[in-house]
C-alpha positions in Angstrom: 47.7 -4.0 1.3 46.3 -2.8 -2.1 46.4 0.9 -2.9 43.8 2.9 -4.7 44.8 5.8 -6.8 42.7 9.0 -6.7 43.3 12.5 -8.0 44.7 15.2 -5.8 41.3 16.9 -5.2 39.7 13.6 -4.2 42.7 12.9 -1.8 42.2 16.3 -0.2 38.5 15.7 0.2 39.0 12.3 1.7 41.6 13.6 4.1 39.4 16.4 5.2 36.3 14.2 5.6 38.3 11.6 7.5 39.7 14.3 9.9 36.2 15.6 10.5 35.0 12.0 11.3 38.0 11.3 13.5 39.4 8.5 11.4 42.0 7.8 8.7 41.2 8.2 5.0 41.5 4.4 4.7 39.0 3.9 7.5 36.6 6.4 5.8 36.8 4.6 2.5 36.2 1.2 4.3 33.1 2.6 6.0 31.8 4.1 2.7 32.3 0.8 0.9 30.6 -1.2 3.7 27.6 1.1 3.7 27.3 0.8 -0.1 27.5 -3.0 0.0 24.4 -5.1 -0.2 26.0 -7.4 2.2 26.0 -4.8 5.0 22.2 -4.5 5.0 20.2 -6.1 7.8 17.1 -8.0 6.9 14.3 -5.5 6.0 16.8 -2.6 5.7 17.3 -0.8 2.4 21.0 -0.8 1.7 22.8 2.4 0.9 23.4 1.3 -2.6 19.7 1.1 -3.2 19.1 4.6 -1.8 18.5 6.2 -5.2 15.0 4.7 -5.6 11.5 5.5 -4.7 9.2 3.1 -3.0 5.4 3.0 -3.3 3.7 3.4 0.1 0.2 3.9 1.4 -1.7 4.9 4.5 -5.3 4.0 5.4 -6.9 6.7 7.5 -10.6 7.3 8.1 -11.4 4.5 5.7 -9.6 6.3 2.9 -6.4 5.0 1.2 -3.7 7.6 0.4 -0.9 6.5 -2.0 2.5 8.1 -2.1 6.1 7.6 -3.1 8.9 7.5 -0.5 12.3 8.6 -1.7 14.7 6.3 0.0 17.7 8.7 -0.5 16.0 11.9 0.9 13.1 10.6 3.0 10.7 12.8 1.0 7.1 11.6 0.6 5.2 12.7 -2.5 1.4 12.0 -2.3 0.0 10.5 -5.5 -3.7 10.0 -4.8 -6.6 11.7 -3.1 -7.1 15.3 -2.2 -3.4 15.7 -1.3 -2.1 14.3 -4.6 0.7 16.4 -6.0 1.9 17.6 -2.6 5.4 16.7 -1.3 6.6 16.5 2.2 10.2 16.5 3.6 9.5 13.5 5.9 7.0 10.7 6.4 5.8 12.3 9.6 5.0 15.6 7.8 3.0 13.7 5.2 1.2 11.7 7.9 0.3 14.8 9.8 -1.1 16.4 6.6 -3.3 13.3 5.9 -4.7 13.4 9.4 -5.2 17.2 9.4 -7.1 16.9 6.1 -9.5 14.1 7.1 -9.9 15.0 10.8 -9.1 18.7 11.2 -10.3 18.7 14.8 -7.9 15.9 15.9 -4.3 16.4 16.9 -2.4 15.5 13.7 0.7 14.4 15.6 1.7 11.0 14.2 4.9 9.0 13.7 5.1 8.8 9.9 7.4 5.8 10.0 4.6 3.7 11.5 1.7 5.5 9.7 2.8 4.6 6.2 3.1 1.0 4.8 4.9 -0.5 1.9 2.6 -1.1 -1.0 4.6 -4.1 -2.1 4.0 -6.2 1.0 2.2 -4.2 3.7 5.1 -3.9 6.0 5.4 -0.6 8.0 7.7 2.0 6.4 9.9 1.8 9.5 11.1 -1.7 8.4 13.2 0.0 5.7 14.5 2.7 8.0 18.3 2.8 8.2 19.7 1.0 11.2 21.3 4.2 12.5 17.8 5.6 13.1 18.2 8.5 10.7 16.2 9.3 7.7 17.9 7.9 4.7 
């Protein structure tokens, strides 16, 4: 089996992280490499290796389009058009609720942001690029 050389600090960090995850350092490295691999992505899923990019999204609510950017790595949504332009939200749901609250203040703003926002590129729901583990990227 091939060996990979790392410095002492990295070896300690890998050993600690592996112990916390209940696996060997080799298993941890294997998991990290698999998650970073384009081959590990399911259709419609954004692979971990692409997680440093922002994706253009939009929502149509009350006959008004709101454009935003979704940060694949953090899950943050930054609104780029309309009255909420310039505002950032930690999650798609927080951004969706702000849009609803702005345009219909008397309506409950509770929305699932993953189904509220759509990809500008092809109109698919934002949830189609959500990680398969169900967590925010």
